C-alpha angles and dihedrals in degrees: 000000000000121000114260117206119232103249095185093081124072117245116256123247092252092052091051094049091047090054093053092045091054095051111132119251118250118245121236112261115252117236112262116255108233092210091056092048091049092049091050091049092050091050091050091047091051091049092048091050093055101260118146111267096220133244 
């Protein structure tokens, strides 16, 4: 049976600081592909104009 932490007690200051120190780094955003953006906009326009949205 897996260990279940006692959630009735407040975390200590060292546990809280350790959690923030181990936060994963964010990745750099990739540049947007203009063809992808245009295809998405066409699909949204078709949907908004009453066209079937596909399968």
